[in-house]
C-alpha positions in Angstrom: 87.6 113.1 78.6 91.1 112.4 77.2 92.8 109.1 76.7 94.2 107.4 79.3 97.9 108.2 80.4 97.5 111.8 78.6 96.8 114.8 80.4 93.1 114.9 81.3 91.1 117.4 79.7 87.7 118.4 80.7 84.8 120.5 78.3 83.8 124.0 79.4 80.6 123.5 80.2 81.4 120.9 83.1 79.5 119.5 86.5 81.9 117.5 88.8 78.5 115.4 89.8 78.1 114.2 86.5 81.4 113.4 86.0 81.6 111.3 89.5 78.2 110.0 89.2 75.6 110.8 86.2 78.5 108.8 84.1 78.1 105.4 85.7 74.6 105.4 85.3 74.9 106.1 82.1 77.5 103.5 81.3 75.4 101.2 82.7 76.4 100.7 86.0 73.2 102.0 87.7 72.3 98.7 89.4 76.1 98.1 90.7 76.6 99.0 94.7 77.7 102.6 95.0 77.7 102.6 99.0 77.4 100.3 101.8 76.5 101.0 105.4 76.6 98.2 107.4 73.9 95.8 106.1 71.9 98.1 103.7 73.2 98.8 100.3 73.0 101.6 97.4 73.3 101.6 94.1 74.6 104.6 91.3 71.1 104.6 90.5 69.6 104.9 93.8 72.0 107.5 95.1 72.3 109.6 91.7 68.2 109.7 92.5 68.9 110.6 96.3 71.5 113.4 94.9 69.1 114.7 92.2 66.3 115.3 95.0 68.8 117.1 97.0 70.0 119.6 94.2 66.0 120.3 93.6 65.3 120.5 96.9 68.4 123.2 97.5 67.2 125.0 94.4 63.7 124.9 95.2 64.8 126.8 98.5 66.7 129.8 96.7 70.2 127.8 96.1 72.0 130.1 93.5 75.1 129.1 91.3 78.1 129.6 93.6 76.4 129.9 97.0 78.0 127.9 99.5 76.3 124.9 101.2 77.8 123.6 104.8 77.9 119.7 105.2 78.0 119.2 108.8 77.3 115.0 108.7 79.0 111.6 109.9 79.7 109.2 107.1 76.5 107.9 105.2 74.8 107.4 102.1 73.4 110.9 103.2 76.6 112.4 103.0 76.9 111.6 99.2 73.4 112.6 98.2 74.5 116.0 99.9 77.6 116.0 98.5 76.4 115.5 95.0 73.2 117.3 95.2 74.5 120.6 96.0 77.0 120.2 92.9 74.0 119.3 90.7 72.3 122.2 92.1 75.3 124.7 91.3 76.5 125.2 95.1 79.8 125.1 96.3 80.5 122.5 99.2 81.9 123.4 102.7 82.7 120.2 105.1 82.8 120.7 108.9 83.7 118.4 111.5 79.9 117.8 113.3 81.9 117.2 116.2 83.1 120.5 116.6 81.9 123.0 119.3 79.2 125.9 118.6 82.2 128.2 118.7 83.9 126.7 115.7 80.0 126.2 113.8 79.9 129.8 114.4 82.7 130.8 113.1 82.3 128.2 110.0 78.6 129.9 109.6 80.5 133.9 109.3 83.7 132.8 107.0 81.8 130.4 104.3 78.3 133.1 104.4 77.0 129.7 103.7 73.4 129.8 102.2 72.1 126.3 103.4 73.8 123.8 106.0 72.9 120.1 105.7 73.4 118.7 109.5 73.3 115.4 111.4 70.7 116.1 114.4 73.1 115.2 116.9 74.6 118.7 116.1 71.9 120.8 117.3 72.4 121.6 120.5 75.6 123.4 119.3 74.4 124.3 115.7 70.8 125.9 116.4 72.4 128.9 118.9 75.4 129.2 116.2 72.7 129.9 113.2 70.8 132.6 115.4 73.4 135.1 114.1 73.2 134.2 110.7 69.6 134.4 108.8 71.3 134.3 105.6 71.3 130.3 106.2 67.7 129.8 105.1 68.0 126.2 103.6 68.3 123.8 107.2 68.2 120.3 106.5 68.4 118.0 109.7 69.8 113.8 108.6 68.8 111.7 111.5 66.0 111.2 114.7 65.1 114.3 116.5 62.0 114.8 119.0 61.3 118.5 117.8 62.9 120.4 115.1 64.2 124.1 116.1 62.5 126.6 114.4 63.5 127.0 110.7 64.6 123.4 110.1 63.4 120.5 108.5 64.0 117.0 107.7 66.2 116.0 105.1 64.1 112.9 104.0 60.7 115.5 104.1 62.9 118.1 101.9 63.7 115.2 99.9 60.1 113.5 99.1 58.7 116.5 97.9 61.8 117.1 95.2 62.0 115.9 91.9 64.5 113.4 91.1 65.4 114.3 87.5 68.5 114.6 86.3 68.8 118.1 85.2 72.4 119.9 87.0 73.2 123.0 86.8 75.2 124.9 83.4 78.4 125.1 85.6 81.8 125.6 83.7 84.8 124.0 84.5 86.6 127.1 86.1 83.7 127.5 88.1 84.2 126.8 91.8 82.7 123.9 93.2 84.0 123.9 96.8 86.2 124.9 99.6 89.0 122.4 101.2 89.9 123.6 104.8 93.4 123.5 106.1 93.8 121.7 109.1 94.2 124.4 111.5 96.8 123.3 113.6 98.2 126.7 113.9 94.8 129.1 113.7 91.6 129.0 112.4 91.3 127.0 109.2 91.2 128.9 106.3 88.9 127.6 102.9 91.3 126.8 99.9 88.8 127.5 96.8 88.9 125.0 94.2 87.1 124.4 90.8 85.0 122.0 89.1 88.0 120.4 86.7 90.4 120.1 90.0 88.8 117.3 91.7 88.6 115.6 88.3 92.3 115.9 87.3 93.7 114.5 90.6 91.2 111.2 90.2 92.7 111.2 87.0 96.1 111.3 87.5 96.7 109.8 91.1 93.7 107.5 91.9 93.4 105.9 88.0 96.8 106.3 86.6 99.0 105.6 89.8 96.6 103.4 91.8 94.9 101.6 88.9 91.8 101.9 91.2 88.9 100.0 89.4 85.1 98.6 89.6 86.1 95.6 91.6 87.5 97.4 94.0 86.0 98.1 97.4 86.8 100.9 99.6 86.8 101.6 103.5 88.4 104.7 105.3 89.9 105.5 108.5 89.5 109.2 107.8 85.8 110.9 107.6 84.4 112.3 104.9 84.4 115.6 106.0 88.7 115.9 105.4 89.5 116.3 102.0 92.1 113.0 101.6 88.7 110.7 102.7 86.5 112.7 100.3 88.6 111.7 97.7 89.7 108.2 98.5 86.4 107.1 99.6 83.9 108.9 98.3 85.1 110.6 94.7 87.6 107.5 94.0 84.9 105.0 94.0 82.4 106.4 92.3 84.9 107.9 89.2 85.7 104.0 88.4 82.6 102.3 89.5 83.7 100.8 92.6 82.2 100.6 95.9 82.4 102.8 99.1 82.3 101.5 102.8 81.0 104.0 105.2 80.1 104.2 108.8 79.2 107.0 110.9 81.1 105.8 114.5 84.3 106.4 115.7 86.9 104.6 113.8 89.2 101.8 115.6 90.9 99.1 114.9 88.4 96.5 115.3 86.2 98.7 113.4 88.7 98.9 110.6 89.3 95.1 110.8 85.4 94.3 111.4 84.8 96.2 107.8 87.6 95.1 105.8 86.3 91.3 106.3 82.7 91.8 105.9 82.7 93.5 103.1 86.3 92.0 101.3 87.8 95.4 101.4 90.7 96.0 98.4 91.7 99.5 99.5 92.2 100.8 102.8 92.4 104.7 103.6 94.3 105.2 106.4 96.9 107.1 109.0 99.9 106.5 110.7 98.3 106.9 114.0 95.9 104.1 112.8 98.2 102.0 111.6 100.6 102.0 114.4 96.8 100.7 116.9 96.3 97.8 114.1 99.9 96.6 114.3 99.6 97.0 118.3 96.0 94.6 118.4 96.1 91.3 120.0 95.0 88.4 117.1 94.2 90.7 114.1 92.6 89.0 111.0 94.4 88.3 108.1 92.9 91.1 106.0 93.5 88.8 102.7 91.3 90.8 100.6 93.7 93.9 100.9 95.3 94.9 97.8 96.7 98.3 99.0 96.6 100.2 102.2 97.0 104.4 101.8 98.9 106.4 104.3 99.2 110.3 104.6 98.4 113.1 107.1 101.9 112.6 108.7 105.1 110.9 107.4 105.2 107.3 108.0 108.4 105.6 110.0 110.0 102.8 108.7 109.9 101.0 111.8 105.9 101.2 111.4 106.0 100.1 108.1 108.3 97.1 108.7 106.0 96.0 111.6 102.7 96.6 109.2 104.6 94.2 106.7 105.4 91.8 109.6 101.5 91.4 109.9 100.4 91.7 106.5 102.9 91.4 104.1 100.8 90.6 101.1 99.4 94.5 101.5 101.8 97.3 100.6 101.5 100.7 102.5 101.6 103.5 99.5 102.4 106.6 101.6 102.1 109.8 100.4 101.8 113.8 100.8 99.3 116.2 99.4 97.4 119.0 100.8 94.1 121.1 100.9 95.7 123.4 98.3 96.4 121.0 96.0 93.2 118.6 96.7 95.0 115.7 96.9 98.1 113.4 96.6 100.7 114.9 94.7 103.9 112.7 95.8 103.5 109.0 96.7 105.1 105.3 96.7 103.7 103.7 93.6 102.5 99.9 94.0 105.3 97.6 93.6 107.7 100.4 94.2 107.6 101.6 98.1 111.2 102.9 99.5 110.6 102.3 103.1 111.0 106.7 104.8 110.3 108.1 101.7 107.0 109.7 100.3 107.7 108.1 96.8 107.8 109.9 93.1 105.8 112.5 91.9 102.4 111.8 90.7 102.0 112.0 86.9 100.9 115.7 85.9 102.9 117.2 88.9 105.9 118.8 88.9 108.4 119.6 92.5 111.0 122.0 93.5 113.3 121.6 96.7 114.1 125.7 97.2 116.3 127.0 99.7 116.3 129.9 101.8 117.8 132.0 98.9 115.0 131.0 97.1 117.6 128.6 94.8 116.7 124.8 93.6 119.1 122.7 96.2 120.6 119.5 95.3 120.0 115.6 96.1 120.5 115.3 99.5 120.1 118.8 100.6 116.8 120.4 102.6 114.7 122.8 101.1 110.7 123.9 101.4 108.7 122.2 98.8 107.3 123.9 95.7 104.7 122.0 93.9 102.7 122.6 90.9 99.8 120.8 89.3 96.4 121.5 87.5 94.6 120.8 90.6 96.2 124.0 92.4 93.2 126.0 94.9 93.0 129.5 93.0 93.6 130.8 96.5 92.5 131.2 100.4 88.9 133.0 100.8 89.2 136.2 102.1 93.2 136.2 103.0 95.1 138.0 100.2 98.0 138.0 102.2 98.1 134.2 102.7 97.7 133.7 99.3 100.3 136.0 97.7 102.6 134.0 100.4 101.7 130.6 99.4 100.4 130.5 95.8 103.0 131.7 93.3 101.6 131.5 89.7 101.1 128.0 88.4 103.5 127.0 92.2 102.2 126.2 95.4 104.5 127.0 98.3 104.1 124.2 101.0 105.3 125.0 104.7 107.0 121.2 104.4 110.8 120.7 104.0 112.1 117.9 102.2 115.0 116.5 100.4 115.2 114.7 97.0 117.4 111.7 95.8 116.8 111.2 92.5 113.1 110.8 92.0 112.2 110.1 95.3 111.2 112.6 98.1 112.0 112.0 101.7 110.1 114.4 104.2 112.0 116.5 106.7 109.4 118.0 108.8 107.5 121.8 108.9 109.7 124.7 108.1 108.1 126.3 111.5 109.0 123.0 113.4 112.7 122.8 112.5 115.1 123.4 115.4 118.6 125.1 115.3 120.8 122.8 118.1 124.2 124.5 118.6 123.9 126.3 115.6 123.0 123.5 113.5 119.3 122.8 112.2 117.7 119.8 113.4 114.5 117.8 112.1 112.2 116.9 114.5 110.4 113.8 112.7 114.5 112.3 112.6 114.4 112.2 116.3 111.1 111.2 116.2 111.5 108.2 114.1 114.8 107.1 115.9 113.2 107.0 119.5 110.1 104.9 117.6 112.6 102.3 116.6 112.8 101.4 120.8 110.6 98.7 121.5 108.9 100.7 124.7 107.9 103.8 122.5 104.4 103.8 121.1 104.7 107.3 119.2 106.9 110.3 120.5 106.9 114.1 119.5 109.6 116.2 119.4 109.7 120.0 120.1 112.4 122.4 120.8 112.6 124.2 124.5 114.8 126.3 126.1 117.5 125.2 128.2 117.6 127.9 130.3 120.5 129.9 129.0 118.6 130.8 125.8 119.7 128.0 123.9 117.0 125.6 122.2 117.4 121.8 123.3 115.0 118.9 121.4 112.5 118.0 124.0 110.5 114.5 123.7 107.1 113.7 124.3 106.7 109.9 124.3 103.9 107.5 124.9 105.1 104.1 125.8 103.7 100.8 124.7 101.7 98.5 127.3 104.0 96.6 129.7 106.2 99.5 130.0 106.5 102.5 132.8 107.8 105.8 133.0 110.9 106.3 135.2 114.1 108.1 134.9 116.0 104.8 134.0 114.0 104.6 130.7 114.7 108.5 130.3 118.2 107.4 130.5 118.0 104.6 127.9 115.8 106.2 125.5 118.3 109.5 125.6 121.2 106.5 124.8 119.6 105.5 122.4 119.3 108.4 120.7 123.3 109.3 120.8 124.0 105.8 119.5 121.8 106.2 116.3 122.1 110.2 115.7 124.6 112.9 116.0 125.1 113.2 119.7 123.4 117.2 119.5 120.3 115.7 118.5 119.2 113.5 121.7 116.3 114.7 123.5 117.3 116.6 126.2 114.3 116.2 128.2 111.9 113.1 128.0 108.2 113.7 129.1 105.9 110.5 129.1 102.5 110.8 127.9 99.1 108.7 128.1 98.8 109.8 124.1 100.1 112.9 122.0 97.2 115.4 121.0 95.7 115.0 117.7 93.6 117.2 115.4 90.2 116.2 114.0 92.7 115.3 110.6 94.7 113.2 113.2 97.8 115.4 113.0 99.8 115.8 116.1 99.1 119.8 117.3 102.3 120.1 119.2 101.4 123.7 120.2 99.5 121.6 123.1 102.7 119.8 124.4 104.4 121.7 127.1 
């Protein structure tokens, strides 16, 4: 490893399970709390022993180097033990949502060609039928209680009980594949971005340690679930890298559950998303959350008005909004502690470079909108089994994102996605600008803008609006919202149509799925 602040380097013979887990035990931190679930605590030594047993159990059943393992687990110690265990065996992690449909499971099994699956018992009604067409998936571990195991499945605890707890990691290379991170799939089936062992520690050294300054006294909890790379980083890898403690819970995140965990465990670092931030600030009589020292936000841009409302409630705790991607593993542009610019996504994380590129491939000037190109040593190798898309996105050391930005000095401002831009009266309009404007109206809880045909073949903005409690949909409110937009934006940007909805449709990553709005 390199000195703090310098470019991270990793030896050729390198297994990221050693970096994140085994190294803590060697450092004498084996007795420290690593994971808490409810009233139960597991130390680093206990998690290591579980991971060792999981790795040996998989190897004993034929898992070999670079074989994929599909994780379909809710947040808990079993997720951590399985994640690090399969890496110890030399496997490649692929993580799916345990709430997915049978069709989704069948897609993931076929796409990953997984040799092993570790799944929650509550998935079996959908997973067992999907596995019927995938006999190559021979190791099948089930976490949790089940009355009768389907043929070919084993209880996770039984498999581990019969395996060694000796630390014997596979002899992997820093440039061996360690895991796939799936794109969010808002426009089709998720694609797997293929990452090496060194990519995850690189981002950890740069973002988690150098920017956030995480340490062994931090206690972490996340709104996002561990199968999503954002939380795999902030609520598993990052805590383990610094010797901190991750609070995990398997049930659905709600404001009440987040408040409960923050207060009960003295959480200092909260991984959040704008949709939950909105629900938290709307809550009646929330707790002070005095233990929090930072709140992270990603997934979609945080409206300045929502940041201001958070500060009114919890001014002692900054929200550090940032952007990352499956293609780069984690956050590469972020607001820094003590340097938050509301409405921006902050500055580059050290070790990353960016370009804002115009339609002709030229770098645009400050204040102009262009597509973001990002470069850093956590870039994925490719999308699995999609050469055409890989060629489109990965250009040498650069990753070409679908996100539009403008740059003002060192600070980056999100302007939406390239495929979201609307052309109204011959001029490009960012839906995000209109959405942020509508969210400053006291009646609006959240809003999304899509383009619709005005009946003459021209595109106009249409707003889908979810209202706050105490406000009702009406023609008068439509007019009020349109007037509000006209007063704050160029007049051609106002929403020509307004539809009221109970809530905006979101995917399992918390992002709004605009294709479902009609």
